[in-house]
One Martini backbone bead per residue (centre of mass of N, CA, C, O) as a GRO file, in nm:
protein
  240
    1MET     BB    1  -1.018  -0.833  -2.152
    2GLY     BB    2  -0.811  -0.826  -2.427
    3LEU     BB    3  -0.537  -0.787  -2.607
    4GLU     BB    4  -0.648  -0.605  -2.836
    5GLU     BB    5  -0.797  -0.405  -2.651
    6ILE     BB    6  -0.548  -0.308  -2.494
    7ILE     BB    7  -0.373  -0.212  -2.729
    8GLU     BB    8  -0.578  -0.006  -2.828
    9GLU     BB    9  -0.579   0.165  -2.566
   10LEU     BB   10  -0.279   0.233  -2.567
   11ASN     BB   11  -0.293   0.389  -2.830
   12LEU     BB   12  -0.497   0.607  -2.731
   13LEU     BB   13  -0.297   0.686  -2.475
   14SER     BB   14  -0.072   0.784  -2.625
   15ASN     BB   15   0.255   0.960  -2.561
   16HIS     BB   16   0.513   1.102  -2.721
   17GLU     BB   17   0.649   1.270  -2.500
   18ASP     BB   18   0.677   1.040  -2.294
   19ALA     BB   19   0.835   0.850  -2.478
   20GLU     BB   20   1.077   1.042  -2.513
   21GLY     BB   21   1.141   1.062  -2.211
   22MET     BB   22   1.205   0.760  -2.173
   23ALA     BB   23   1.449   0.748  -2.368
   24ARG     BB   24   1.639   0.913  -2.169
   25PHE     BB   25   1.614   0.636  -1.968
   26GLY     BB   26   1.646   0.373  -2.175
   27ILE     BB   27   1.370   0.357  -2.324
   28ARG     BB   28   1.248   0.213  -2.590
   29PRO     BB   29   1.050   0.379  -2.827
   30GLU     BB   30   0.939   0.138  -3.019
   31LYS     BB   31   0.811  -0.001  -2.723
   32VAL     BB   32   0.632   0.271  -2.665
   33PHE     BB   33   0.346   0.469  -2.562
   34GLY     BB   34   0.327   0.662  -2.297
   35VAL     BB   35   0.197   0.527  -2.044
   36ARG     BB   36   0.082   0.563  -1.737
   37ILE     BB   37   0.048   0.401  -1.442
   38PRO     BB   38  -0.247   0.477  -1.363
   39GLU     BB   39  -0.362   0.358  -1.630
   40LEU     BB   40  -0.259   0.071  -1.588
   41ARG     BB   41  -0.415   0.018  -1.328
   42ARG     BB   42  -0.694   0.047  -1.452
   43ILE     BB   43  -0.672  -0.179  -1.661
   44ALA     BB   44  -0.604  -0.404  -1.458
   45LYS     BB   45  -0.870  -0.386  -1.301
   46GLU     BB   46  -1.053  -0.456  -1.546
   47ALA     BB   47  -0.915  -0.735  -1.615
   48GLY     BB   48  -0.779  -0.882  -1.403
   49LYS     BB   49  -0.696  -1.191  -1.319
   50ASP     BB   50  -0.468  -1.338  -1.583
   51HIS     BB   51  -0.256  -1.565  -1.699
   52GLY     BB   52  -0.293  -1.567  -2.009
   53LEU     BB   53  -0.291  -1.259  -2.057
   54ALA     BB   54  -0.017  -1.206  -1.935
   55ASN     BB   55   0.141  -1.366  -2.146
   56ASP     BB   56   0.046  -1.204  -2.393
   57LEU     BB   57   0.154  -0.927  -2.296
   58TRP     BB   58   0.446  -1.009  -2.276
   59GLN     BB   59   0.481  -1.104  -2.577
   60ALA     BB   60   0.431  -0.822  -2.709
   61GLY     BB   61   0.682  -0.622  -2.585
   62TYR     BB   62   0.582  -0.388  -2.432
   63GLN     BB   63   0.626  -0.198  -2.173
   64GLU     BB   64   0.322  -0.184  -2.086
   65SER     BB   65   0.241  -0.484  -2.130
   66MET     BB   66   0.448  -0.597  -1.924
   67ILE     BB   67   0.345  -0.446  -1.679
   68LEU     BB   68   0.057  -0.555  -1.696
   69ALA     BB   69   0.132  -0.850  -1.658
   70CYS     BB   70   0.223  -0.803  -1.359
   71MET     BB   71  -0.062  -0.697  -1.259
   72ILE     BB   72  -0.249  -0.963  -1.367
   73GLU     BB   73  -0.098  -1.169  -1.242
   74ASP     BB   74  -0.092  -1.475  -1.076
   75PRO     BB   75   0.110  -1.565  -0.823
   76GLY     BB   76   0.007  -1.871  -0.803
   77ALA     BB   77   0.092  -1.927  -1.125
   78VAL     BB   78   0.381  -1.891  -1.078
   79THR     BB   79   0.695  -1.982  -1.192
   80GLU     BB   80   1.026  -2.020  -1.195
   81GLU     BB   81   1.055  -2.028  -1.503
   82GLN     BB   82   0.911  -1.761  -1.553
   83MET     BB   83   1.097  -1.578  -1.392
   84ASP     BB   84   1.361  -1.653  -1.548
   85SER     BB   85   1.248  -1.552  -1.821
   86TRP     BB   86   1.160  -1.259  -1.758
   87VAL     BB   87   1.427  -1.141  -1.638
   88LEU     BB   88   1.583  -1.159  -1.920
   89GLU     BB   89   1.386  -0.911  -2.039
   90PHE     BB   90   1.516  -0.701  -1.889
   91ASP     BB   91   1.586  -0.339  -2.008
   92THR     BB   92   1.468  -0.183  -1.754
   93TRP     BB   93   1.404  -0.039  -1.454
   94ALA     BB   94   1.095  -0.023  -1.474
   95LEU     BB   95   1.032  -0.320  -1.530
   96CYS     BB   96   1.180  -0.441  -1.295
   97ASP     BB   97   1.035  -0.289  -1.060
   98GLN     BB   98   0.739  -0.353  -1.131
   99CYS     BB   99   0.763  -0.661  -1.117
  100CYS     BB  100   0.857  -0.676  -0.821
  101MET     BB  101   0.616  -0.504  -0.696
  102LYS     BB  102   0.360  -0.659  -0.841
  103LEU     BB  103   0.481  -0.981  -0.819
  104PHE     BB  104   0.744  -1.137  -0.718
  105HIS     BB  105   0.705  -1.087  -0.400
  106LYS     BB  106   0.433  -1.283  -0.402
  107THR     BB  107   0.600  -1.520  -0.428
  108PRO     BB  108   0.754  -1.825  -0.309
  109PHE     BB  109   1.048  -1.736  -0.468
  110ALA     BB  110   1.184  -1.468  -0.381
  111TYR     BB  111   1.423  -1.548  -0.192
  112LYS     BB  112   1.563  -1.740  -0.387
  113LYS     BB  113   1.611  -1.528  -0.620
  114VAL     BB  114   1.801  -1.346  -0.479
  115PHE     BB  115   2.041  -1.545  -0.473
  116GLU     BB  116   2.052  -1.618  -0.772
  117TRP     BB  117   2.056  -1.325  -0.909
  118SER     BB  118   2.307  -1.205  -0.753
  119MET     BB  119   2.505  -1.399  -0.938
  120ARG     BB  120   2.450  -1.248  -1.179
  121GLU     BB  121   2.557  -1.037  -1.461
  122GLU     BB  122   2.310  -0.918  -1.536
  123GLU     BB  123   2.199  -0.614  -1.463
  124PHE     BB  124   1.876  -0.669  -1.427
  125VAL     BB  125   1.899  -0.924  -1.263
  126LYS     BB  126   2.056  -0.805  -1.027
  127ARG     BB  127   1.858  -0.583  -0.964
  128ALA     BB  128   1.620  -0.768  -0.892
  129ALA     BB  129   1.736  -0.879  -0.630
  130PHE     BB  130   1.747  -0.592  -0.478
  131THR     BB  131   1.460  -0.507  -0.524
  132LEU     BB  132   1.334  -0.738  -0.366
  133ILE     BB  133   1.447  -0.665  -0.096
  134ALA     BB  134   1.314  -0.387  -0.073
  135VAL     BB  135   1.020  -0.488  -0.104
  136LEU     BB  136   1.017  -0.694   0.129
  137ALA     BB  137   1.085  -0.488   0.356
  138VAL     BB  138   0.799  -0.353   0.320
  139HIS     BB  139   0.578  -0.611   0.275
  140ASP     BB  140   0.702  -0.834   0.476
  141LYS     BB  141   0.565  -0.848   0.789
  142LYS     BB  142   0.642  -1.161   0.881
  143ALA     BB  143   0.925  -1.119   0.880
  144SER     BB  144   1.234  -1.155   0.997
  145ASP     BB  145   1.539  -1.040   1.067
  146ASP     BB  146   1.689  -1.288   0.952
  147ASP     BB  147   1.577  -1.263   0.661
  148PHE     BB  148   1.764  -0.994   0.619
  149GLU     BB  149   2.049  -1.063   0.726
  150GLN     BB  150   2.113  -1.268   0.488
  151PHE     BB  151   2.173  -1.015   0.281
  152PHE     BB  152   2.439  -0.872   0.363
  153PRO     BB  153   2.656  -1.033   0.200
  154LEU     BB  154   2.541  -0.945  -0.077
  155ILE     BB  155   2.577  -0.642  -0.042
  156ILE     BB  156   2.879  -0.644  -0.003
  157ARG     BB  157   2.963  -0.798  -0.261
  158GLU     BB  158   2.794  -0.584  -0.468
  159SER     BB  159   2.915  -0.289  -0.396
  160THR     BB  160   3.136  -0.294  -0.653
  161ASP     BB  161   2.919  -0.235  -0.855
  162ASN     BB  162   2.919   0.029  -1.102
  163ARG     BB  163   2.648  -0.011  -1.201
  164ILE     BB  164   2.385   0.191  -1.169
  165TYR     BB  165   2.143  -0.027  -1.138
  166VAL     BB  166   2.288  -0.180  -0.912
  167LYS     BB  167   2.386   0.024  -0.693
  168LYS     BB  168   2.101   0.139  -0.639
  169ALA     BB  169   1.978  -0.132  -0.541
  170VAL     BB  170   2.170  -0.189  -0.310
  171ASN     BB  171   2.105   0.069  -0.157
  172TRP     BB  172   1.802   0.021  -0.131
  173ALA     BB  173   1.815  -0.239   0.031
  174LEU     BB  174   1.969  -0.129   0.277
  175ARG     BB  175   1.768   0.097   0.352
  176GLN     BB  176   1.509  -0.079   0.391
  177ILE     BB  177   1.615  -0.252   0.614
  178GLY     BB  178   1.694   0.001   0.804
  179LYS     BB  179   1.362   0.084   0.811
  180ARG     BB  180   1.208  -0.150   0.965
  181ASN     BB  181   1.393  -0.127   1.234
  182ILE     BB  182   1.603  -0.065   1.496
  183ASN     BB  183   1.778  -0.318   1.468
  184LEU     BB  184   1.831  -0.303   1.156
  185ASN     BB  185   1.949  -0.024   1.158
  186LYS     BB  186   2.207  -0.083   1.315
  187LYS     BB  187   2.309  -0.310   1.122
  188ALA     BB  188   2.310  -0.144   0.857
  189ILE     BB  189   2.518   0.063   0.951
  190LEU     BB  190   2.748  -0.138   0.995
  191ILE     BB  191   2.755  -0.231   0.702
  192ALA     BB  192   2.812   0.044   0.577
  193GLU     BB  193   3.083   0.084   0.728
  194GLU     BB  194   3.214  -0.161   0.595
  195ILE     BB  195   3.181  -0.069   0.299
  196GLN     BB  196   3.347   0.202   0.330
  197LYS     BB  197   3.633   0.037   0.338
  198ILE     BB  198   3.614  -0.006   0.049
  199ASP     BB  199   3.792   0.005  -0.261
  200SER     BB  200   3.518   0.188  -0.384
  201ASN     BB  201   3.305   0.398  -0.535
  202SER     BB  202   3.043   0.244  -0.502
  203ALA     BB  203   3.065   0.170  -0.202
  204ASN     BB  204   3.090   0.460  -0.100
  205TRP     BB  205   2.815   0.560  -0.199
  206ILE     BB  206   2.632   0.354  -0.064
  207ALA     BB  207   2.720   0.415   0.227
  208LYS     BB  208   2.674   0.721   0.254
  209ASP     BB  209   2.374   0.723   0.176
  210ALA     BB  210   2.274   0.526   0.395
  211ILE     BB  211   2.377   0.673   0.646
  212ARG     BB  212   2.231   0.938   0.606
  213GLU     BB  213   1.943   0.816   0.634
  214LEU     BB  214   1.963   0.615   0.886
  215LYS     BB  215   2.067   0.873   1.078
  216SER     BB  216   1.837   1.037   1.058
  217ASP     BB  217   1.597   1.196   1.232
  218LYS     BB  218   1.351   1.085   1.086
  219ILE     BB  219   1.415   0.780   1.118
  220GLN     BB  220   1.473   0.768   1.423
  221GLU     BB  221   1.192   0.868   1.513
  222ARG     BB  222   1.022   0.651   1.376
  223LEU     BB  223   1.156   0.400   1.511
  224SER     BB  224   1.104   0.487   1.804
  225THR     BB  225   0.796   0.490   1.782
  226MET     BB  226   0.764   0.196   1.701
  227LYS     BB  227   0.894   0.075   1.956
  228ASN     BB  228   0.693   0.199   2.162
  229ARG     BB  229   0.440   0.062   2.047
  230VAL     BB  230   0.529  -0.228   2.088
  231GLN     BB  231   0.576  -0.212   2.395
  232SER     BB  232   0.287  -0.125   2.468
  233HIS     BB  233   0.147  -0.373   2.349
  234GLU     BB  234   0.292  -0.584   2.527
  235ILE     BB  235   0.194  -0.474   2.798
  236GLU     BB  236  -0.111  -0.499   2.748
  237ASN     BB  237  -0.102  -0.817   2.695
  238LYS     BB  238   0.007  -0.878   3.005
  239LYS     BB  239  -0.240  -0.804   3.126
  240PRO     BB  240  -0.496  -0.938   3.338
   0.00000   0.00000   0.00000
């Protein structure tokens, strides 16, 4: 599939009602087809990984074409310069989150960009930093607890940012770290309690919401089960 063929298919699949609905969430209607994510995944599967096509789709500038670019881009072909360029064009939470979930977390630069972007003032660049933390906490199975504990100072520092798309991402990052295992759960709760002491409406909301979920019976039971499984596996491996 080429750029023209994909744009034509997006036109055929366009849904004005969905496009108008997206506009209510801050997604600019003049650059939206109103095509849903399952359809984009189908198109991406048909197109396959293609660095050149991904760049063309990004340059087309439509919400859906840019999300498709993230889906078909080869993570191994992505450069730091490309990531820094693309992140500056994030103007909606949907594009930011999809790009982090479908592409950026798979690159070798993901952890580095968390630190760099968390220092930026642009709302969606900063959101990208904390969205990456949340996504890495779910998908990077080989990472150590230390890899995520290094993000706690960033979470504390940015917890006072009252911008909705930043504070929600900071909260998301803290919650996902705390759901990774029982050890990180305890430490994330302590961080949330520390954040709760800050004189800030944003910090207070982030902390309360994180504590509510991380201390919930559902999460505690799941993490306890995970811990028991790990311990059983270790015991089995030690048997002669």
